[in-house]
N, C-alpha and C positions, 0 to 999 in steps of 0.2 A: 510558434511555442515550444520550447523545447523544457522537457521536465527531466530533472537530474535525480536518479535514484541510486542510492548507494546501502551498502550493509550486509549484505548476502555473504554466505560462506559455508564452511563445512562445520557443522556441530554434532557432537554425540547426542544421543536420545537423553533427554530430561535437561538439556540446555537451554540457552536464551540467545537470540539475538535480536537486535534492534535495527529496522528499516527506517531509510528516510528518503524522501523525495520533496525537492524543491523545484518550484515553479519562479520564472523570472521575478525579480524585484518590482520591474515596470508593471506589473500585471496588477492592476488596482482592484478586481472584482471576480472572487474565485467562490462558486457554489460548492457543490459537493465534492470532497476530496477522497479518494477510495483505494484500496487495495484489492487486487486480483492475483489469482494463482492459477497456474497451467501446469500439470503434473504431466509427465511423459505419456503421449497417447491420448491425453483426455483433453477436454474442451476448457477453456479459460473461464473459470468461476469467481464469482464475488465473494472476497474474505471478509471484508469490513469497509463499512463506509461512513464518513463524517459530513453530514451536510452543514452548510452554513447556519442554518437554524434547523433545529428539530433533533430527532432523535437518532443516535448512533445505532447501526445494524451490524450484527456479526453473522456469519456463517454458523450453523448450530454448533458443529465440531470445533470451533474456536473458542465459544464462549467461556468465560472462565480463564483461558490460556491465554489470549491474545488481546491487546489494548490499542485502539487506534486514537491517536492525538492529532493536534493540529496547532501551528504556532502561526496565527495569521498575520504578525508583523513581519514575518520571514517568508509567507506564503509556502511554509513546509508542512508537511504530513509526516506522521512518524507511524510504524507499528512495531509495538514491542511484543515479542513472540516468546512466552514462557513454555517450560515442560513441553519441549518440543518432541514431536512424534516422528518416525520415519516416514509416517504417510503423510507429513506437512512438506516434505519434498517436493521442490518445483521452482519454476521461475515465476517470480512474485513482479506484478507489473503494478505502478501507479497510475491512477487516472484523476484528471480535474476537469470539473466543467467550469471553461473559464470565459468569462465575458471579455473579449478583446474589443479594440476600436473597430475590426473589420466584422464582427459579428460573435455570437455566443456558439461554442461547441466543446466537444470534448478531446482532450489531450492526452496521450500516453506517453509514460516514461520508457526507456529502452527494455527494462527487466532487469532484475538480479537474481542470480542463481541461490537457492538455499538448499543445502542438502543436509539431510538428518540420517547418521549411520546408526546402526541399532547395536 
């Protein structure tokens, strides 16, 4: 299962970007869809997670600036990032907890680079 992520780029501080990540349309059951970030020299950390049911969660530093949403009909998750700061720079990865015919597991997208200049 391949997740297709897009939307990264270079933006000035205070600007906005919208990331997208799509799972194949043949997948019929997706549980949580999430975004992670890995800054240079740091471990990958959870930015936001949208469960199939339940409460959306955010990394504290993103609350009020980032919004995760999903379109279940398209098997797609989005991350709207506003008021970007240089410390938001990193590679953003999408993750999906998928029930495939062969079993349930997590899948990762390739990562999309977000660079915020000061």
